[in-house]
N, C-alpha and C positions, 0 to 999 in steps of 0.2 A: 515708423514711429520709433520710439526711445523706450529700450528695455534695460534694466537694470543687472548686473552679473556680479553677482558676490563669491568670490573666491577668497578662501583662508579667511583674512583680517580686512578684506578691501573689499570694495563696491563701486565696481566703474561702471559709466552710461555707453551705451551705443546707440547709434543709429542704423536700424536696419529696416529690411523692406517686408513689410508682412508674408508674401511668399515665398521670402527665404527660409530653408532647410537648416535642421539642425547642425547637420553636419558641415555646413557653411559656418555656421555660428561658433563649431568647435575649433575650426581655424582661426577665426579670430581672436577667439582667447587665447591659442598659443601663441599667436605673435604679440599680442596684446603684452602678456604675462610672461612671457620667454619658457613658457612650460617645457622642460625637457623627460619625455619618458622612456624608461628603457627598453632592450630589445622584448622581444617577445617569451624571451625564457622566464623572466621577470612576471609578466603579464600584467602589466600596469597599464591604465587606461584613463581616458576623460571620461565623465559622467554629467550631464546635465540634469537637473530634475525639477520639475515644477507640478504644484500641485500634488504632492505625494508620489508621482509618477517618473520612472525615469524616461527622458525622450529619447528617440531614436533616430540614425541620422538620417533617414529619409523622409520623416516628418516636414512638414510646412508649419512654420510657427501658427499661422492663423488656424490652421485645422484642427488645432491642438487649444483652442482658447486662449494666446498668449496677445494681448493687446498693449497699446502703450502704457506704460508706469509700470509694466510688470516686472517681478524681481525672479530670475532664474538663478538657482544654486547651482553650483559647479564643483568639482571633487577628481581628486585623482585618487584612483582605488585599483587595488591590486586583489587578484583573486587567485586562486588554486584552480585549476580548469581539471574536471575529472577525466579520469582515464577511462572509464566506462560506467553504463547505467543498469540499473535494475529497474526494471519496471515491478509496482508491488501490485498484484492483481487483489489484493485484498483489501489494501486502501486506496487504491488508485495514485500512488504517489511514483515519481521517479528519485530514487534514491541514487544519488552520485560517491561513485568510490574514489576518492582522492589519492595521488600520489604520482608516481612515473611510470615510463614504460617498462620497468622492470615488473611491474604487479602483473603484465601479461603472461608471465614464465611462473608464476606460484601455482598451486596444486588449487583444485576445486573445493576439496575441505577447505583449506585456508580462506577461499574467498565467500563461501558459505558463512563463515566465524564472524567475517567481518559485517556481512548482512544481518546476522542474526543481531550484531551487538547494536547495527545503525536503527533496525526494525523492532528490534522488541521481541520477535519469533523464535521459541527452539527449534533448534535445526534440524527435529526430526518431522515439524510439521509440515515443512515446503520444499519444493525443487525447483532447480534453477535450468533453463533452458537458452538454446539460441535464438535471435530471431525465425529463422529457419524451421523450428519447432524440434531441435535437436537437445535430449536432456544431457545435461552435465553432469558425469558421477564424478565422485569424491576421491576416486584412484587416480583420476586422469588428471593432466595438467591443463591449463588454459590453452597454453599453444596448440595442443591436439585436436583443437577445435577450430585453430584458425581465425580466433579471434582477434580484432584491431583495435586501435584507439578511438573512443569514441561510439564502442560497438553497446547497442542497448539489451541487455539481456532482460528475462520476463523470470517470474517469481510467480509458482501455481503453490496453492494447496489443496489438501484433499479434497473430493467432491462433498458438495453440503457442510463443509466449515465454515465459508465466507461470513457468514452472520453469526456462526457462533465466535469467530477468531474478534472479529468487529466489535461484537460486546465484551471481548476481553480487555481488548485494547481500549475502547473507552470507559472502563469499567464498570459497566452497567449488570449486576447483579441478575435482575430479571430476564433479560437479554440472554445472557451464558443458560441460565436454568431453564430457559424456554426451549432452547437449540440444541441440548445433550442428546446423544445418541441413545436410542432404544437398546441395544447391544451393551451391556454389562461389561466387557472389557475395554470395547472403545469409549465408552463415560469414563470409567477409572482414568482412562489415559487422557480426554478430554480434561478432566477434573486438576490432574497432574500439571497438565499444560496450562491452565486457565491459573495457577497459583505462581505458576511460572513468569507469566506475562506479568499478575500482577505485584510480585515484588520487583522484577524490572522497571515498572511504571511507578511503585507506589502508591497501586487501588489499595488503601487499609481496609474499606468496608467489604470489597469483593474478598480478600486474602481472609479476612475474618470469616466470612461465609463458608468459606470453601475448606478453612481447617474445622469448624464446626460439623460439616458432612465427611472428616475421618481423612482428609487428606493430610500427608506428611509432607514437612519442609525440608527435612532430611533426605528423602528419597529422591534420586535423579528422575527424570522425566523419562528416561527412556524412548524407545521405539515404539511405533503403532503397531499394534495385533497380531496385524497380516503381514508384518514384517520380523517378527522378533525369532523368527527360525534362523534369521541369520544377524542375531544382534552380536557377533564377534568381529566380523566387519562393518558394522555401523561407524558412523562421526564419532569422533572423540568426545565431543562436547554433548553428546546425548548423556553421559554420565554427571553431568553438572546440575546441580540439585536449587530449588527456590533459593534455598538461604546463600548459596556461593553466588548467586546473581544480583541478590540483592546486595549482598558486600561488594559485590562488581561495579552496581549502579548507585553506591551511597546512598541505600534506603535504610535512613535509621532509625525510621518508625516500623518500618515492615521487621528489622531485624529485632527490634523489642517486644513485637509482635509474637514472632517466632520462637524466641528465647523464653519468653514467657510463658507458651502452650507446652514446650518440650526442652529442657535444658540441653538433651541430648544435640542439639543443631549445632551447638559447639563446637563439637569433636569431630563431625562429620566429614570426610575427605571428596575432593572432587579428583579428576582423572589423573591431574599429576601430581597429587600427593597433599595437596592442601588443604587446610582449615580456613574456616571465614575471617580467623584474623588474620593470616598469611595473604588472602586473597586483598583484606583492604588496604595491607600494608603495600604490596604491588599496586596498588590503583592510586596511591597517596589520600585517601579518604579520612583527613584525622578524627575526625566525630566519630566516623564507625572503629577506627582503631583504638580510644581512648575506652568507647565502650564495651567494647568485646575484652580487651585486656583487663580493665576491672572486674568483668563478669568470669574471668578465667582465675582471677586470684583472689576472688570472694571465698567465703566461709559459708557452709551450708549447715543451718543448724538444724539438728535432728530434735527429737523429743529425750532420747538418754546421751545424747554425745553432737560435735562436731565436725565435720569435715572438710577438708579442703576442696573446691572446686573441681581441679582434676583428678581426685581418687573418687568424688561422688561419682563423676562422668565415668569413670572406670567401671566403678560397681554397677551403675545403671547399665551398661553396657555388655557385661556379660550376664546380667539378668534378662535383658532383651532377649540374646542371642539363645540362652535356654529356652526362654518360651517360645521363641520363633522353631526351635528344634523338636522340640515337644509338640507344640502345634502341629509340625509337619508330618511326627508320626503317627499323629492319629489322624491326619490327611484333613485338618480342619483349618489349616493357615490360608488365610483368604488368597494372599499373592499369589497362589498357583494358577487362580485364573487368570492370570498374564500370561502364562506360558501359552506357546501352540500345542495344540491337540489334533488329535485325528476329528478330519471332520472341517476343520478351521480354514478360512481363507488364505492362500499364501499366493504374494506376488516375487514373483523370478523377475528381475530386471531384465529387459530387452527379449521377453516372452508376452509377459502379461499386456491387456491393454491398461495403460496408465489409470488409475483413479485421483490423478492430481491432475485437474483441470480445471480447478476453482468454478465449479460447478455452484451454481445457490441451491442453499436445500430444496425447496419448490420444484427445480429442474430436475432433481435426484428422484425425489417421490413422484412426481409426473412420469420419468421414465421407468420407474419400477412397476407403476401401476400398468402404464401400456403394455410391457412385458408379459406383467403378469395376465392382462386381459388378453392378449394375444394368444397364451399359452391354453387358456380356458374355453379357447374359442372353439365353437362344436362344428364340424363338417356339415356343408349343405345337405339334406337329403336326396336320394335319387329316386327318379319315379322313372320306374322302368315301362309303365302299364301302357304311356303314351308315343304313338311313333314321333320323329324328331320333324317330320313335315306337317304336321297339326301345330306343331308351335311357331306362334308370331316371331318375328324377328326384332328384337329390340335392343338398344343400345344403353351398354352398361353407362351409367351415369354417377359420378361421386360426387357425393354431397360437399365433400371437404374441399373440392378444388378451389372454389373461390374462397375459402377463409387461407387455403394454403397462399394463394395469389396476393392474396391482400398483405398475408404476413412475410411474404417475400420482398414486397413492396416497401411495407415498414423499415425490414432489416435493411433495404438498401438505403434506405434514407437515414437511419442509423450511422450506417457503414459510413457514408459521407461526412456526416458530422463527426464522426471520430476521428476520421484523416482531419478534417479541418482542425480540429481542439489539437490533433497532435502536429500539424504544422504551426498554430499559434504558439505552441510550446516551444517549438524546434527553433521557432525566429526568435523568442525573446524569454528563456525559461524564466528569469529572473524577475522580471518586470509581471506576465501574465500567469500567473502561478492559477487563481481561479477563473475557469472558464467560463460566463455567462451561459446558461442555457435558458431554450426557449422551449416553452411548450409544445407537446406534440401535435401536429396536426390532426385533426380529425376528419375524416374524409367522408364520412357518413352523413355529417350538416350541411346540406344543401347552402348554396351564396345566397344572402338576400338580394330580393331584386326589390327595388321601390317603383312605386306608381310613378307615372310620369316620364320615367327616365327615357331617354331617346334608346332604339335598338342600337347605335353604334356604341353607347356607353361602356357595356361590357367590353365590345370588341377593341375600345381606347384603352381600356383600364390592363386587358391581356398585353397588348402590343407592348404599354409602359414597361411592365413586369418582363416579357420579355427579350426588352430591349436592354434591360437594365442587368447584365452581367459583366461582372468583373474578374478576371483570372480564369476564368472556366466556373466560377462561385455560381449558385443559384441567388437570388433576393433575400431566401432565407437564411442561407450560411453567410453571404456578405453580411448580414444581420447580427449574426451572432460574432462574426468576426469585428465589426465597427465596436460592438456594444462592450466585445472584452477587453477591448484597448483601454475603451473611454473608462472602464470601471475599474484601472490601474491608477486612476486620479482623485486617490483617495481623500485629498482635503477637500474636495469639492464637494458640494449637497449634489443627489440624485440627479435632481433635474439639471444640474451645469453639466454633468455627466452625459445623461440625455442629449442636451443639445450639442454635447461634442463628438459623439455618435451620428447626429444628423448632419453636423458638418461634415465629418468624414466621410458620409455616403455621399454629397451634396457637390464636394468642392475639392479639387485636388486628390482625387481616388488614386491617380495613375500614380502618383508620387509615394502611395504605400505599399507597392508593389515590390 
């Protein structure tokens, strides 16, 4: 068959076989157009795309719907390969850490800063761990954990916070409100975290609602109340305020909202001693620099006088400090609720069981109820009046055994599908970003039997399914694999994608391995 290859400003026709692979097509392109690729250090490669999907070298042309007269685009691409990756358990995404091998010798604190910038999460709400489950502490270096190039670390958050952080990242105010903690210190910390994320991602509606609830943009995020006893050794970025991350992320509307609500945000400092204007200058955000500079050079009109903004901010700061000191002497200052007190929970690294394993809120509530029910369970009454010889011999039957067996079976199926998704993402992380998910199998519903069917029909169906295995995958897992690959052809309609998936299942499946 004849196909057309579009490369730069030219279009050439090629006569190829239907079963020819994409890798052979790339070699033909190199010979025809005399393509010279640099060495691996520059990381340049040849890419063929059709129907919006990037074609892999092992694919056959006819299996992915390429027919006679089709046009295939050819590009020379160069990419920076990631030194390591971080799997975000909150969003399910994998964040690449770009750079060279020298990053493997940096500190864990520096790595958490890079992860915080990419994810939008403050450093005090997540922890990093190795694939073996070893937690990475801020005071250590990465090479202390024998990290290698290409390693995938894991980001976990506080138990019960997954739904709350997802609502913050999406800017859903109702979701954030419904997943706030019932404990006041934790809830106030969550509100400050939500304002930080809203300032980083530009969620104006969520930021306005949080300011109405009494959250301050000039206050630092800080650390979790369970760890406030060791705040002196906390990460440096815990001293960042929402106003600083707004200037760093070039969120001009958020800056205007914060400064309109409280002009004192113009004069608050980050841990490095920089105000929002200096942060915006260092990041090179011209619009934010222009707005902040005009605000600092403006004049505040009072009923009987006018003051420059800098003098007005200094007076406001003195008044605010006086009010806080007076309220502290009367034990009325509300920020004392953040300090650790006798009876509060304290977390000591290396001794307590970690509370940052990204458990959902339902799982945390269910576990708490189970512990409470076990503590309130009464001992069985003892009857000493009947002799043991008169008691019938009974076998103990656990009613939850059947449910536990079903739960283990479903978990095993889910683990196999998760391994398959990781395999797909590892094979082609650039093109297969959205993994196709099939609905779960409901084993409680019996299979429909048709009247008049022969007794051998069910045996034939079972035998055909059992014989249809590819690389150790079940038919369901193979269907997920093929549907995921077919879904990358974004320029094709859904029915055409389904046809490509069927072709991949029926023909030349061995070439996909």
